[in-house]
N, C-alpha and C positions, 0 to 999 in steps of 0.2 A: 821592019825597022822603022823607028818614029821619027818624023821630021821636025825640025826647029818650027814650023808652021802649025803642025798638030800639038806639039807641046805648049805652044803660045796660045792656041786655041783652048786647049784642055784647060790650063791655068786661068785663062779669061772666064770660061764657063764656070768654073769651080768659084771663083772671086764672086762672081756676079750672083750666084746661085746661093753663096752663103750672105750675101749682102740684101739680096732682094726683100725678103720680108722686112728688115728694119728700113728700107728705103721707102717701102709701101707704106709702113706704118707712120714713117716720118712725115711723108708727104700729106696723108689724110690728116694728121696732127695738125700740121700748119694751116691747111684749109679750114678745118672746124675751129681752129683758134682764131682764125680772121673772121669767119662768119659769126662764130659765138661772141665775140668782143664787139663786132658792129651792132648787134642787138641792143647794146646798152645806149645806142646814139641816135638822137632825133631823126636823122636822115633815114636810118633803116627803119624806125617806127613807122615814118611817113610811107615808105616802101612797101611795108607789110600791110598797111590799112587797106588797100585793094583787094589783097588776098584775104585778109580777115573778112571782107564784107561780101566777097563773091563765092566763097567756099564754106565748107562744113567746118571750117577752122574759127568761123565767126562765134563759135560757142566759147572760146577763150576770153574776148573782150567783154563778153556779156558777164563773165564772173570776175575776170582781173583787170579788166580795162585794157585799151590798147596799148599803153606802156607797160603794164603788168605782163599782157601777153607777149610781147617782145623780150621782156626780160626772162619770162619763163622759158621761151625757145633759147635764150642765151644760156640759161642754166643748164639745160639739157645738152647743149652743144659742147659747153665748156666742161661739163661732168664727163661727157664721152671722151674729150681729150684727155682729161686727168686719169680716166680708165686705162685708155690707150697706152698713156705714158708708162702707168704702173704694169701694163700687160708686157712691157718688154722685160720685167724680171718675173713677174707673177702670171702665168697664162690663164688661171681662173679670172682675173680681174680684166685681162684683155679680151676674153670670152664675152664678158657682160659689155664692154666697150664696144666689140663687134658687133654684139645684137643691138646696141643702141644705133650704130652706124645703118644696119639694115632697116631698123625701124623708121628712124628719121627718113631715110631715103625712099621706103614705101609709103609714108604718110605724104611726103611731098609728091611722089608720082600719082597718088590718089588724088591730087588736085587738078590733074590735066583735064579730064571731062569738065570740070566747072569752069576752069580757066579758059578752055578751048584752043589754046595755042601751046605749041612746044618752043618755049624759049630757054635761055641758059639757066634761069631759076629752076627749071624742070629738068633740062637736059643733064646737068651735072649730077642728078640723083640717080642716073642709071649707073654711072661710075661709082657712087657712093656705095650702092648696093652691092656691085660686084667686088669692091675693096673690102667691104664687110663680110662677105662670104669667104673671100680668100684669107682674111686675118682670122676670122672665125675657124676655119679649117686648120690654119697653122698652129693657133693657140690650142685648138682641141687635140692635136696631136702632141704638142709639147707637154700639155697638161697629162694625157695619157701616159707619157714616157715617164712622168713624174710620180706616177702612182706606184 
């Protein structure tokens, strides 16, 4: 015999399971939207300057200048946002967005040895890679089912 508690738990689990991929996708969309938009403002350009001067990312200002490098990172992050949004309906675009999440997270994590410290700038990218892998898996499953 099923109790009311079991029915409530079962319904809650079903509801949360069905909404989990969308909530995860929307949370990273918001984070990348904020970070991507920030790259267009002077405060972020100045915050990125030490990262560009102390790490292998210093190649970007050589070709694009400091502001252009920040804008480039903004374009990558905002493109990721657009692909993740499109991925809600089209899993193949979501897979590309998830791949960009993984790539940007790994690039940022690769800076750790050169920066020499684990701060929030680096720490968040552990989560970004994990979310990217999760969304990639989900979109691969959705894409495979659509074939």
